[in-house]
N, C-alpha and C positions, 0 to 999 in steps of 0.2 A: 743743677737738679739732677739727681742720679736715680736710677731704678732701684727700688727696694728689692734686695735679693730674696728669692723664695727659699724654702727649706732645702730644695735640691740644688739651689744655686743657678737654676736655669728657668727663665720665665717663658711661657708660651703666650704669644700675642697675635691679635688680628691686626694686620697693617693694611689700611685702605686709603681712600682718597682724602679722608680727614687728616691723615698723618703726612701725606705728601701727594702731589698731583701725579707723580710717576706711578702710583698704585691705583689705576682706574679699576682694576680687578683686584679685590682684596686677596691677600695671601696670609697663610698661617706661618708664623716665624718663631723659631726657638732661639732665644737669646743666649749667646755664650758669654758675652761681656759688652759693657758699654765702653767705647773708646774715649779716651780723654783728650780728644782733639778740640781745638778752639772753634766754636761755632756761634751762631746767633743765639740770643736768649730764647729758651724754650725748645731749641733744636738739639739733637744728639746724633752721633754716629753709633750704630749698633752692629756688632759682629755676631753672626749666627747662621742658622740653616733655614731655608725655605722648606716647608713640609707639604707633602701631598695629602690626599683625602684620608689615607690610612695612617698618617702620622709619621711616615718615613721621610728622611731627609732627601731632597732631590737636588739641592744646590746650596753651596756655602756662599753667603753674601755679606757685604758690609753695606748697610743702608743708612741714608741720611733722612731723618724723620722728625716731625714735631711731636714732642712728648704728649701734648694735650689730645692728639688724634689717635694715640695707641689705645687699643681695647683688649681686654681679656677675652678669651674664647667663651662662647656660651657653655654653661655647665650642663652636662647631660644628666637626665634623671637617672638615679641609681636603679640598676636592674634588680628586680626581686627574683627570688627563686621560684620556679614554677610550682604551682600547687599540685597536690596529688591528682585532682581531677583533670588538670591540664596535661599531666604527663600520661594519662591513660588514653590510648588511641580510640577513636570513634568506632563503635561496634555497630554494624548495620543491622537492620531489622531482621533480615534473613538469618543471620547467625544467632540472634537471640531466640528465634523460634526453632532452631535446630536445622534449618535448611542452609546448606553451604552452596553458593553458586559455583558452577563448574568453571574451572579456569583452563586455559590452553596448556598449562604446565602440568596438570594432573596426569599421572600415568594411567594407562588402561589396565584394567584388572586382567589377570591371566585368563586366557581363553576368550577374551572379548576383543574384537577388532575395532580400531578407530580409523579415521581418515589418515592418520599419521603412519599407520603400519600396513600399507597396501603392498 
């Protein structure tokens, strides 16, 4: 039984306890190739990379796993473009009425003293 190659030639899998007892904590694994070593029925040696949360390779590994326990990663919902209303920042009530709250970064008008210019 061989892994069906993906279009890119590299499969991303979740390898957990169902694949082998050595994986008590599931890992994400990018398959480079399936090794053609003789094993028990339903078991395979896979060569590839363990991935971190961002999808970057952290270790190259050869793992011995049961094919039936391998899972594809969950598919993320496609991100939609933000709508025009979501892209517009919230405008406070004071600005809509023409009142702008004073900020500490506003400069003093000429001839007017503030606590910053003593």
